[in-house]
C-alpha positions in Angstrom: 15.1 -8.7 31.9 12.8 -7.2 29.3 13.7 -5.2 26.3 12.3 -1.7 25.9 12.9 0.3 22.8 11.9 4.0 23.0 11.7 6.0 19.8 11.1 9.7 20.0 10.2 11.2 16.7 9.0 14.1 14.7 8.3 13.0 11.2 6.8 14.7 8.3 6.5 14.6 4.6 3.4 15.5 2.8 5.3 17.9 0.6 4.5 19.6 -2.6 8.0 18.4 -3.6 8.3 14.7 -3.2 12.0 15.0 -4.0 12.3 17.6 -1.2 14.0 20.5 -3.1 13.7 22.9 -5.9 10.5 23.4 -7.9 8.9 20.6 -9.8 6.9 20.3 -13.0 4.7 17.2 -13.8 5.6 15.6 -17.1 2.9 12.9 -16.9 1.3 13.9 -20.1 2.1 13.6 -23.8 4.3 10.5 -23.7 4.7 8.1 -26.6 4.8 4.3 -25.9 5.7 1.2 -27.9 5.8 -2.3 -26.7 8.9 -4.0 -28.1 12.6 -3.2 -28.4 14.7 -1.4 -30.9 18.3 -0.7 -31.3 18.0 3.1 -31.8 14.8 3.9 -29.9 16.8 5.9 -27.4 18.3 8.1 -30.1 17.7 11.8 -30.2 16.1 12.1 -33.6 14.3 8.7 -33.7 10.7 9.3 -35.1 8.2 8.1 -32.4 5.2 10.0 -33.9 3.5 6.7 -34.9 3.8 5.3 -31.4 0.8 5.2 -29.1 0.3 8.5 -27.2 -0.6 8.2 -23.5 -0.3 9.7 -20.1 1.7 8.5 -17.1 1.3 6.6 -14.8 0.9 3.7 -17.1 1.0 -0.1 -16.6 1.1 -2.0 -19.9 0.7 -5.5 -18.4 -2.8 -4.9 -17.1 -3.9 -3.8 -20.5 -2.8 -7.1 -22.1 -4.7 -10.3 -22.6 -4.2 -12.9 -19.9 -3.1 -16.3 -21.1 -2.8 -19.8 -19.5 0.6 -20.1 -21.0 1.9 -17.3 -18.7 2.9 -17.4 -15.1 0.3 -17.7 -12.4 2.4 -15.5 -10.1 1.6 -12.6 -12.4 -2.1 -13.4 -12.7 -1.3 -14.9 -16.2 -0.5 -11.4 -17.5 2.6 -10.7 -19.6 5.6 -8.5 -19.1 8.0 -7.7 -21.9 10.1 -4.8 -23.0 8.6 -1.3 -23.6 9.9 2.1 -24.5 8.6 5.6 -23.6 9.6 8.8 -25.3 8.6 12.5 -24.7 9.7 15.9 -25.9 10.7 18.3 -23.1 10.6 22.1 -23.3 13.4 23.5 -21.1 13.2 27.3 -21.3 16.3 29.3 -22.3 16.1 31.3 -19.1 16.7 28.1 -17.1 20.2 27.8 -18.4 21.6 28.8 -15.0 19.6 26.2 -13.2 20.2 22.5 -12.5 17.5 20.3 -14.2 16.7 16.9 -12.9 14.2 14.2 -13.8 12.5 12.4 -10.8 10.8 9.0 -11.2 8.6 7.8 -8.4 8.7 4.2 -9.8 9.4 2.3 -13.0 8.9 -1.5 -13.2 11.6 -2.5 -13.8 15.2 -2.6 -15.1 14.7 1.0 -16.4 17.3 2.8 -18.5 17.0 6.6 -19.2 18.3 8.5 -22.2 18.3 12.3 -22.7 18.9 13.7 -26.2 20.4 10.3 -27.2 22.8 10.0 -24.2 22.4 7.1 -21.8 22.3 8.5 -18.3 21.6 5.6 -16.0 19.8 2.5 -15.1 17.7 1.3 -12.0 16.9 -2.4 -11.7 14.5 -2.1 -8.7 11.0 -1.3 -9.9 9.7 0.1 -6.6 12.3 2.7 -5.5 12.2 6.3 -6.5 15.2 7.8 -8.3 16.5 10.9 -10.0 19.0 11.9 -12.7 20.8 15.1 -13.4 19.9 16.1 -17.0 21.7 19.5 -16.9 24.9 18.6 -18.9 22.8 17.3 -21.8 20.0 19.8 -22.0 19.4 22.0 -25.1 18.1 25.1 -23.2 15.4 26.8 -25.3 15.5 24.1 -27.9 14.3 20.6 -28.6 14.9 17.9 -25.9 13.8 14.3 -25.9 13.8 11.9 -23.0 13.5 8.2 -23.6 13.0 5.4 -21.1 13.6 1.7 -21.8 11.7 -0.7 -19.4 12.8 -4.3 -19.4 10.3 -6.6 -17.7 11.0 -9.5 -20.0 11.5 -11.7 -16.8 7.9 -11.3 -16.0 7.7 -14.0 -13.4 10.2 -12.2 -11.2 7.8 -11.8 -8.2 5.3 -14.0 -6.4 2.6 -11.4 -7.1 1.5 -9.0 -9.8 4.0 -6.2 -10.3 2.8 -4.4 -13.4 5.1 -3.1 -16.1 6.1 0.4 -17.2 6.3 3.9 -15.8 3.5 3.3 -13.3 4.1 6.2 -10.9 4.5 10.0 -11.4 7.4 11.7 -13.2 8.6 15.2 -12.6 11.1 17.7 -14.0 12.9 19.5 -11.1 14.5 22.9 -11.4 16.9 24.1 -8.8 19.8 26.5 -8.2 23.3 25.0 -8.4 23.3 25.2 -4.6 20.2 23.5 -3.3 18.8 21.1 -0.7 19.9 17.6 -1.4 17.5 14.9 -2.7 15.3 13.9 0.3 17.8 16.1 2.2 15.6 17.4 5.1 15.1 15.1 8.1 14.6 15.4 11.8 13.7 13.7 15.0 12.1 14.8 18.2 12.8 13.9 21.8 9.7 14.5 23.9 10.2 15.5 27.5 7.1 16.2 29.6 5.3 18.9 27.6 8.1 19.8 25.2 9.5 18.4 22.0 13.1 19.0 21.1 13.5 18.9 17.4 16.8 18.1 15.8 16.5 19.2 12.2 19.1 18.2 9.6 19.3 19.9 6.2 21.7 18.6 3.6 22.9 21.1 1.1 24.2 20.0 -2.3 26.8 22.4 -3.7 27.3 21.9 -7.4 29.7 24.8 -7.7 33.5 24.7 -7.3 33.6 27.3 -4.6 32.6 27.5 -0.9 29.5 29.5 0.2 28.2 30.9 3.4 24.5 30.2 3.7 21.7 30.7 6.2 19.1 28.0 6.9 15.8 29.1 8.3 13.3 26.6 9.8 9.7 27.7 10.6 7.2 25.4 12.3 3.5 26.2 11.6 0.5 24.7 13.4 -2.6 23.5 11.6 -4.1 27.0 11.5 -1.1 28.5 9.9 0.4 30.2 13.0 4.1 30.0 13.6 4.9 28.0 16.8 8.7 28.1 16.4 11.4 29.6 14.2 15.1 29.2 14.1 18.0 30.1 11.8 21.7 29.2 11.5 24.5 30.2 9.2 27.1 27.7 8.0 29.6 27.1 5.2 29.0 24.6 2.4 32.1 23.3 0.8 32.8 23.3 -3.0 31.4 20.3 -4.9 30.2 18.6 -1.7 27.1 17.8 0.3 27.2 19.7 3.6 25.0 19.3 6.6 23.3 21.9 8.8 21.9 20.7 12.1 19.5 22.8 14.1 17.6 22.3 17.3 14.1 23.8 18.0 11.9 23.6 21.1 8.2 23.0 20.5 6.2 23.9 23.6 3.2 21.7 24.5 3.1 20.0 21.1 0.0 18.4 19.7 0.9 14.8 19.2 0.2 12.7 16.1 -1.9 9.7 16.9 -4.2 7.2 15.2 -7.4 9.0 16.3 -6.0 12.5 16.0 -3.3 12.6 13.3 -2.2 16.2 13.9 0.1 17.6 11.3 2.3 20.7 11.5 3.9 22.4 8.5 7.7 22.8 8.4 9.1 25.4 6.0 12.9 25.2 5.4 14.5 28.1 3.6 18.1 28.2 2.4 19.4 31.8 1.8 22.5 33.3 0.3 23.1 37.0 1.1 19.5 37.3 2.2 18.0 35.8 -0.9 16.2 32.4 -0.9 18.0 29.9 -3.1 15.9 26.9 -2.2 12.8 26.1 -0.1 11.0 23.0 1.2 7.5 22.8 2.7 6.4 19.7 4.4 3.8 18.4 6.8 5.0 17.2 10.2 3.8 14.9 13.0 5.2 14.5 16.5 4.8 11.2 18.4 6.6 8.8 20.7 7.0 5.1 20.0 7.7 2.4 22.6 8.3 -1.3 21.9 8.5 -3.5 25.0 9.3 -7.2 25.1 6.8 -7.8 27.9 4.2 -5.1 27.4 4.1 -4.7 23.6 3.6 -1.5 21.7 2.6 2.0 23.0 2.0 5.2 21.0 2.6 8.4 23.0 2.7 6.2 26.2 -0.7 4.7 25.4 -0.6 0.9 25.1 -2.4 -0.4 22.1 -2.6 -3.4 19.8 -1.5 -3.1 16.2 -4.5 -4.2 14.1 -2.8 -4.4 10.8 -3.2 -5.8 7.3 -0.7 -6.6 4.6 -1.3 -5.0 1.1 0.2 -5.2 -2.3 0.2 -2.2 -4.7 -2.3 -3.1 -7.4 -6.0 -2.2 -7.6 -7.5 -4.8 -9.9 -8.3 -3.5 -13.4 -6.0 -0.5 -12.8 -3.0 -2.7 -12.3 -0.1 -1.0 -10.6 -1.0 2.6 -11.8 -3.3 3.5 -8.9 -4.4 7.1 -8.4 -4.4 8.7 -5.0 -8.2 9.0 -4.9 -8.4 5.2 -5.3 -6.0 4.6 -2.4 -8.0 7.1 -0.3 -11.3 5.1 -0.8 -9.5 1.9 -0.1 -7.9 3.2 3.1 -11.2 4.6 4.3 -12.7 1.1 4.0 -9.8 -0.3 6.1 -10.5 2.4 8.7 -14.2 1.3 8.6 -13.3 -2.2 9.8 -11.1 -1.1 12.6 -7.7 -1.4 10.9 -5.0 0.9 12.3 -1.9 -0.4 10.6 -0.6 -1.4 7.2 2.4 -3.5 6.1 3.7 -2.4 2.7 4.4 -5.9 1.5 6.9 -6.4 0.2 8.2 -3.2 -1.2 8.0 0.6 -1.0 4.7 2.1 -2.1 3.9 5.3 -4.0 4.5 8.5 -1.9 0.8 9.3 -2.0 0.0 6.2 0.0 2.2 7.3 2.9 0.8 10.8 2.7 -2.7 9.3 3.1 -1.6 7.2 6.1 -0.1 10.3 7.7 -3.4 12.2 7.2 -5.7 9.4 8.2 -3.8 8.0 11.1 -2.4 4.6 10.1 0.7 2.9 11.5 3.0 1.7 8.7 5.6 -1.1 8.4 7.7 -0.1 5.4 9.4 -3.1 3.7 12.3 -3.3 1.3 12.8 -6.8 0.1 11.1 -10.2 -0.5 14.3 -12.0 -1.3 18.0 -11.4 -0.8 21.0 -13.0 -2.6 19.2 -16.1 -4.0 15.8 -16.2 -5.7 12.7 -17.8 -4.2 10.4 -20.2 -6.1 7.9 -18.4 -8.4 4.8 -20.4 -9.2 4.3 -20.7 -13.0 1.3 -23.1 -13.4 -0.5 -22.5 -10.1 0.0 -21.4 -6.5 2.4 -23.8 -4.8 1.9 -26.3 -7.6 3.9 -27.5 -10.6 7.5 -26.7 -11.4 8.7 -23.4 -10.0 10.7 -20.7 -11.7 13.6 -18.7 -10.3 13.5 -15.3 -11.8 13.7 -12.4 -9.4 15.4 -9.4 -7.8 18.1 -11.6 -6.3 20.0 -11.1 -9.5 20.9 -7.6 -8.6 20.7 -7.8 -4.8 24.4 -7.8 -4.0 25.1 -4.8 -6.2 22.0 -2.6 -5.4 20.5 -3.7 -2.1 22.2 -1.2 0.2 21.4 1.7 -2.2 17.8 0.6 -2.6 17.4 0.3 1.2 19.0 3.7 1.7 16.8 5.3 -0.9 13.7 3.8 0.6 14.6 5.1 4.1 15.8 8.5 2.9 12.6 9.1 0.9 10.2 7.8 3.5 11.8 8.5 6.9 9.8 11.6 7.5 6.3 10.1 7.5 4.9 10.0 11.0 2.8 6.9 10.0 5.9 4.8 9.5 6.9 3.1 12.8 9.4 0.4 11.6 11.6 -0.6 8.7 11.5 -4.2 7.4 14.6 -5.5 5.6 13.0 -8.7 4.4 10.0 -10.9 4.1 10.3 -14.7 4.5 13.9 -14.7 3.3 14.3 -17.5 5.9 11.6 -19.7 4.4 13.1 -23.2 5.0 14.7 -24.6 1.8 13.5 -21.6 -0.2 16.4 -21.3 -0.5 18.3 -21.5 2.8 18.6 -24.7 4.8 19.9 -25.9 8.1 20.4 -29.2 9.9 17.7 -28.2 12.5 15.1 -28.8 9.8 15.7 -32.6 10.2 14.9 -32.3 13.9 12.0 -29.9 13.7 10.4 -31.2 10.5 9.1 -28.0 9.0 6.7 -28.7 6.2 7.6 -27.8 2.7 5.7 -28.0 -0.6 8.6 -29.4 -2.6 11.4 -30.5 -0.3 11.6 -31.4 3.4 14.4 -31.6 5.9 17.9 -30.4 5.7 19.3 -29.8 2.2 23.1 -29.6 2.5 23.5 -28.5 -1.2 21.4 -25.4 -0.6 22.6 -22.1 0.8 23.5 -22.3 4.5 21.1 -20.5 6.9 23.9 -18.8 8.7 24.1 -16.3 5.8 20.8 -14.8 7.1 22.5 -13.4 10.1 25.4 -12.1 8.1 23.3 -10.3 5.6 20.9 -9.0 8.2 23.7 -7.3 10.1 24.9 -5.6 6.9 21.4 -4.3 6.1 20.6 -3.2 9.7 23.9 -1.2 9.7 23.0 0.4 6.5 19.5 1.3 7.7 20.7 3.0 10.8 23.0 5.3 8.8 19.9 7.1 7.7 17.4 6.7 10.6 17.9 5.6 14.2 14.5 6.8 15.4 12.7 3.6 14.3 13.4 -0.1 14.9 14.5 -2.4 12.2 12.5 -5.6 11.7 11.9 -8.5 9.4 9.1 -11.0 8.8 10.4 -14.5 9.7 8.8 -17.5 8.1 11.0 -20.1 9.7 11.7 -19.0 13.2 12.9 -22.5 14.2 15.7 -22.3 11.6 16.4 -18.6 12.1 16.8 -19.1 15.8 19.8 -21.2 15.0 21.4 -18.2 13.4 22.3 -14.6 14.3 19.4 -13.3 12.2 16.8 -12.5 14.9 19.4 -11.0 17.1 20.4 -8.6 14.4 16.9 -7.1 14.5 15.4 -4.6 16.9 12.0 -6.3 16.8 11.1 -9.6 15.3 8.0 -10.5 13.2 6.7 -14.0 12.9 4.7 -15.2 9.9 1.9 -17.8 10.7 3.7 -19.3 13.7 1.5 -18.2 16.7 2.3 -21.5 18.4 5.8 -20.2 19.0 4.9 -17.0 20.7 4.9 -18.2 24.3 7.8 -20.6 24.0 10.0 -18.1 22.2 9.1 -15.3 24.6 10.3 -17.6 27.5 13.4 -18.6 25.6 14.3 -15.1 24.3 12.8 -12.7 27.0 14.4 -9.6 25.4 12.9 -10.3 22.0 10.0 -7.9 21.0 7.5 -10.0 19.1 4.5 -9.5 16.8 2.7 -11.2 14.0 4.1 -9.8 10.8 1.8 -12.0 8.7 -1.1 -13.9 10.0 -4.3 -15.7 9.0 -7.8 -14.3 9.5 -8.9 -16.9 12.0 -10.0 -16.0 15.5 -7.3 -17.9 17.2 -4.6 -15.8 15.4 -6.2 -12.7 16.8 -6.6 -14.2 20.3 -2.9 -14.9 20.3 -2.4 -11.1 20.1 -5.3 -10.0 22.2 -4.6 -12.3 25.1 -0.8 -11.9 25.3 0.5 -8.5 26.4 4.0 -9.3 25.0 2.6 -9.6 21.4 2.2 -6.1 20.1 -0.1 -6.8 17.1 -0.7 -8.6 13.9 -0.7 -7.9 10.1 -3.3 -10.1 8.4 -2.8 -11.5 4.9 -4.4 -9.5 3.3 -6.3 -6.3 3.5 -7.3 -6.3 -0.2 -7.7 -9.0 -2.8 -4.8 -8.6 -5.3 -3.7 -9.7 -8.7 -1.2 -12.5 -9.1 -0.1 -15.4 -6.8 -3.1 -17.0 -8.6 -4.2 -20.5 -8.6 -4.8 -22.6 -11.7 -6.1 -20.9 -14.8 -8.3 -18.9 -15.0 -7.7 -17.6 -11.5 -6.8 -13.9 -11.6 -5.3 -13.5 -8.2 -5.4 -14.1 -4.4 -8.7 -13.6 -2.7 -8.0 -13.8 1.0 -8.5 -10.0 1.4 -11.1 -8.4 3.6 -11.9 -6.0 0.8 -12.4 -7.1 -2.8 -10.8 -5.8 -6.0 -13.6 -3.4 -6.4 -13.0 -1.9 -2.9 -16.1 -3.4 -1.3 -15.9 -4.8 2.2 -16.3 -8.6 2.2 -18.1 -10.6 4.9 -14.8 -11.6 6.6 -14.1 -7.8 6.7 -17.2 -7.3 8.8 -16.2 -10.2 11.0 -12.9 -8.5 11.5 -14.7 -5.2 12.3 -16.5 -7.0 15.2 -13.1 -8.0 16.6 -11.2 -4.8 16.1 -13.6 -1.8 16.4 -14.4 -0.4 19.8 -17.6 1.4 18.8 -20.7 -0.8 18.8 -21.3 -2.6 15.5 -23.1 -5.6 14.1 -23.6 -7.4 10.8 -25.9 -10.1 9.4 -24.7 -13.0 7.3 -26.7 -16.0 6.1 -26.2 -19.4 4.5 -28.2 -22.6 3.9 -27.4 -25.1 6.6 -27.6 -28.2 4.4 -25.3 -30.9 5.5 -22.7 -28.5 6.8 -23.6 -26.7 9.9 -20.2 -25.3 10.6 -20.2 -21.7 11.9 -18.9 -19.5 9.1 -17.2 -16.1 9.4 -17.5 -15.3 5.7 -21.3 -15.4 5.3 -22.8 -13.0 2.8 -25.6 -10.5 3.7 -28.2 -12.3 1.5 -31.9 -12.9 2.4 -33.2 -14.7 -0.7 -33.8 -18.4 -0.4 -36.6 -21.0 -0.9 -39.6 -20.6 1.4 -39.2 -22.8 4.5 -35.5 -23.6 3.8 -33.5 -23.7 7.0 -31.0 -20.9 7.1 -28.3 -20.1 9.6 -28.3 -16.4 10.4 -25.0 -15.2 11.9 -24.3 -11.9 13.7 -20.8 -10.6 13.7 -20.7 -8.1 16.5 -18.8 -6.6 19.4 -22.0 -6.2 21.5 -22.6 -8.4 24.5 -25.9 -9.7 23.2 -28.0 -9.8 20.0 -31.5 -10.5 19.0 -33.1 -11.3 15.6 -36.3 -9.9 14.0 -38.2 -10.4 10.8 -40.4 -7.5 9.7 -40.3 -6.2 13.3 -41.3 -9.5 15.0 -38.7 -11.3 17.0 -37.8 -14.7 15.5 -34.5 -15.2 17.3 -34.1 -14.9 21.1 -31.6 -12.6 22.7 -28.2 -14.5 22.9 -24.9 -13.7 24.5 -21.7 -13.2 22.5 -19.7 -16.4 22.2 -16.0 -15.8 22.5 -15.2 -19.3 21.4 -16.1 -18.5 17.9 -16.8 -14.8 17.8 -20.3 -15.3 16.4 -24.0 -15.2 17.6 -26.3 -17.3 15.4 -29.8 -18.6 14.9 -31.2 -21.3 12.7 -34.6 -20.2 11.2 -36.8 -21.1 8.2 -36.6 -18.6 5.4 -39.5 -16.2 4.9 -39.6 -13.2 2.6 -39.1 -9.9 4.4 -36.7 -7.6 6.2 -34.3 -9.3 8.5 -32.9 -7.2 11.4 -30.4 -8.0 14.1 -30.1 -5.7 17.1 -27.1 -5.5 19.4 -27.2 -4.8 23.1 -24.8 -3.6 25.8 -25.8 -3.6 29.4 -29.3 -4.5 28.3 -29.7 -1.4 26.1 -29.9 -1.5 22.3 -26.9 0.2 20.8 -26.8 -0.8 17.1 -28.7 -2.7 14.4 -28.2 -4.0 10.9 -30.8 -5.1 8.3 -31.0 -7.0 5.0 -34.0 -7.2 2.8 -35.4 -9.9 0.5 -35.4 -8.6 -3.1 -37.4 -9.2 -6.2 -36.0 -9.6 -9.7 -33.5 -7.1 -11.2 -35.5 -4.1 -12.5 -33.2 -1.1 -12.8 -29.7 0.3 -12.6 -28.6 2.8 -10.0 -25.3 4.7 -9.8 -23.6 7.3 -7.9 -20.1 9.0 -7.9 -18.0 9.5 -4.8 -17.4 13.2 -5.6 -19.7 15.6 -7.4 -18.4 19.1 -6.5 -15.2 20.9 -7.3 -14.2 18.3 -9.9 -11.0 19.2 -11.8 -9.3 17.8 -14.9 -7.1 14.9 -13.9 -9.4 13.8 -11.1 -10.3 10.1 -11.0 -13.8 9.5 -9.6 -15.5 6.2 -8.6 -18.8 5.3 -10.3 -20.6 2.9 -8.0 -23.1 0.9 -10.0 -25.8 -1.4 -8.4 -28.8 -3.4 -9.5 -32.1 -2.9 -7.8 -35.6 -4.4 -8.0 -38.8 -2.4 -8.7 -38.9 -1.4 -5.0 -35.4 0.1 -5.2 -34.0 -2.8 -3.0 -30.5 -3.9 -4.0 -30.5 -7.3 -5.7 -27.3 -8.8 -4.2 -27.5 -11.9 -6.3 -27.6 -10.1 -9.6 -25.0 -10.8 -12.2 -26.3 -8.7 -15.1 -24.0 -7.6 -17.9 -23.7 -3.8 -17.7 -22.6 -1.4 -20.4 -21.3 2.1 -19.6 -21.2 4.8 -22.3 -19.5 8.1 -21.9 -19.7 11.4 -23.8 -17.7 14.4 -22.9 -14.2 15.1 -21.5 -13.6 11.8 -19.5 -11.9 8.5 -20.0 -13.1 5.1 -18.6 -10.0 3.5 -17.0 -11.9 0.2 -16.3 -14.8 -1.6 -14.8 -14.0 -3.7 -11.8 -16.4 -6.3 -10.4 -14.0 -8.3 -8.2 -14.6 -11.3 -10.4 -11.6 -13.7 -10.3 -11.7 -14.8 -14.0 -8.4 -13.7 -15.6 -9.9 -14.2 -19.1 -12.4 -11.3 -18.7 -11.6 -7.9 -20.1 -11.8 -5.4 -17.2 -10.6 -2.4 -19.3 -13.6 -2.0 -21.7 -17.0 -0.6 -21.1 -18.8 -3.9 -20.5 -18.6 -6.0 -17.4 -20.8 -8.4 -15.5 -21.9 -7.5 -11.9 -20.8 -9.5 -8.9 -23.1 -9.3 -5.9 -25.2 -6.9 -7.8 -22.4 -4.3 -7.9 -19.8 -2.9 -10.2 -17.3 -0.1 -9.9 -16.2 2.2 -12.7 -13.0 4.3 -12.6 -13.5 7.5 -14.6 -10.7 10.0 -15.3 -11.7 13.5 -16.1 -9.6 15.0 -18.8 -10.7 18.7 -19.2 -13.3 21.2 -18.2 -16.8 20.5 -19.5 -19.8 18.3 -19.0 -19.6 14.5 -18.9 -22.7 12.4 -19.6 -22.9 8.7 -18.5 -25.5 6.2 -19.7 -25.5 2.9 -17.9 -27.6 0.1 -19.2 -28.3 -3.6 -19.2 -30.6 -5.8 -21.2 -34.2 -5.7 -19.9 -33.3 -3.3 -17.1 -34.2 0.4 -16.7 -31.2 2.4 -17.7 -29.5 5.1 -15.6 -28.3 8.5 -16.8 -25.9 10.7 -15.0 -24.3 14.1 -15.6 -20.9 15.3 -14.1 -19.6 18.8 -14.4 -15.8 19.3 -14.6 -14.7 22.9 -13.7 
């Protein structure tokens, strides 16, 4: 008997109002910040004028100097305690409104004050949250908001988290009767050519009387034409949240898919006596999910493999304060290597990331926790070395976990990209902290302790906690499965933990796929975290019952570093500067269906092992024997130098996924051609270069630039023939005049001691990426130079 889970959904949420109600005003500018702590820094009339003035989002940790005395899990960057203050102008005419402040994310242990009054705290640094400011507002007068951020336990995660108000902040104005926070949600059951939408609207009545309201839902297609409209009257009770449920039929809906992520627009209006009192406008996607214990995953009844990556939330020199345009460029690179899915490891991301996934056609695994009631080991002196620390979110798990999970799901449940909720990552890692007698029998390897540890928490707690969290998750969404990433399936199989889940992810244990499929035939399985190697992919490709994999990782990331001066973890397919690495091109050859090919090279020397991370370099000593590898999905490939064949046509080798030739190096242009059915379908070339001669640069966007935009300045070193010098490591200086600010120069270099925030940085692989924030209208002039090289000048117009 096999297990089939069908999930019919319409999901949305690319809204102008991330909070889902009222009208919002960005308050990202004109904040004052001070690193440190003070007894009266939350007071109404405290003078903050001498503090540093800055804009939000802001991550103070990435601005600081790394030190070998700090924790490797943070990339040797500090945390601490910091305060933010800002004056707010709340107009007198808003006195009949409710006024809220909405934070997308503050890391972590935030406390918020308004006009000297403490109004709340939120330990979790990844969830979004909101406070009602109305009782404390001086309408038409002076108001001051203050935020204390306590990241003094800076080694509280196994990766870089950042510190501060690192996501957007908004003031929200609403009528006393309005849509609840994240209060519009709905599902769709698809039958033949129709979709039956069940739309739920929660109305928050902040008045001590009942009201009769009308809710109107309108569905617009991509061209702005109404495809369905419905209305319903109902009564909202005094000082309560009341629900209005409405059903709408969509005839012949266009389905959201990976290749065609079609988005409708849903407009919800709440009316009282014919007048609109609140309105929500969102994007919508309709699709059907199927999870089958024998056949794997299907989207809209089309079977497919999940080709996913795990990601963290930093972007190198930007830290955790990552603009949407940066995420867009990164996600485009993932699309370019055939990736169709993303695991948000191991916490909710910024709303803009889900919006982009909706628009671009990614499947998403949204994840809530990396640890539960006890902390995991955090590496202080190196990765899996030395004496571990035990700071972490477990400190507040029991008090806050259900609310944090509920808020993640309520905020994100309407994104069509999200296909499953994860309640935990590797919380069952044997002896970190849970243990079980089976560990003596199975002998699971551990870095510090092995075998059953009777004095550590019992593994049976995993099942008990999982049941609680799954029950909580299904209060807010039954349209998706609940999952978790298991690190120790052998131990967890002795508990109720896997059985509490709808689908089960295995981390790095492909060897268990077949045996556990036979033992637990109803279990839907996938690789929630896997290596890059070919065999890990073949375990997915060659087994129908394994629905996919999420590779660790898509991008290099800060933290989880090795010994000083390591900056972070470098197993990504895309480096910290957003450039695809050789192993990314190898992955492209495995994942993409359109013909593609890539050349990598390396000196054979004593090691003739076939590599899947060979760089695209063609500069060696004359006559040196070089292995040229082709990463391709073509059936055959052939090698040419300056148009003459130097490598015979060879078939694709499925045993290693590589076609290769051993040839002596000769200066010139090396080209590999790919063939299917005897016909050339694609080619790739690399060129020997001379010495560095000049700097070249381009920006990713040149038209319709607005204040607040962040653009990428892609810098490269070329020779006198304009050929990229991929071995160049020149020190580059970038000077700016005009209304723009340099956020940082990212090379992908792993040395934590470097300063990536100033205007000087050494190239890696002949490339460098600058992040430029445009501040106001005008003309921005860039001068990029390096000693002995021809400088480059560029002009950018901001409208």
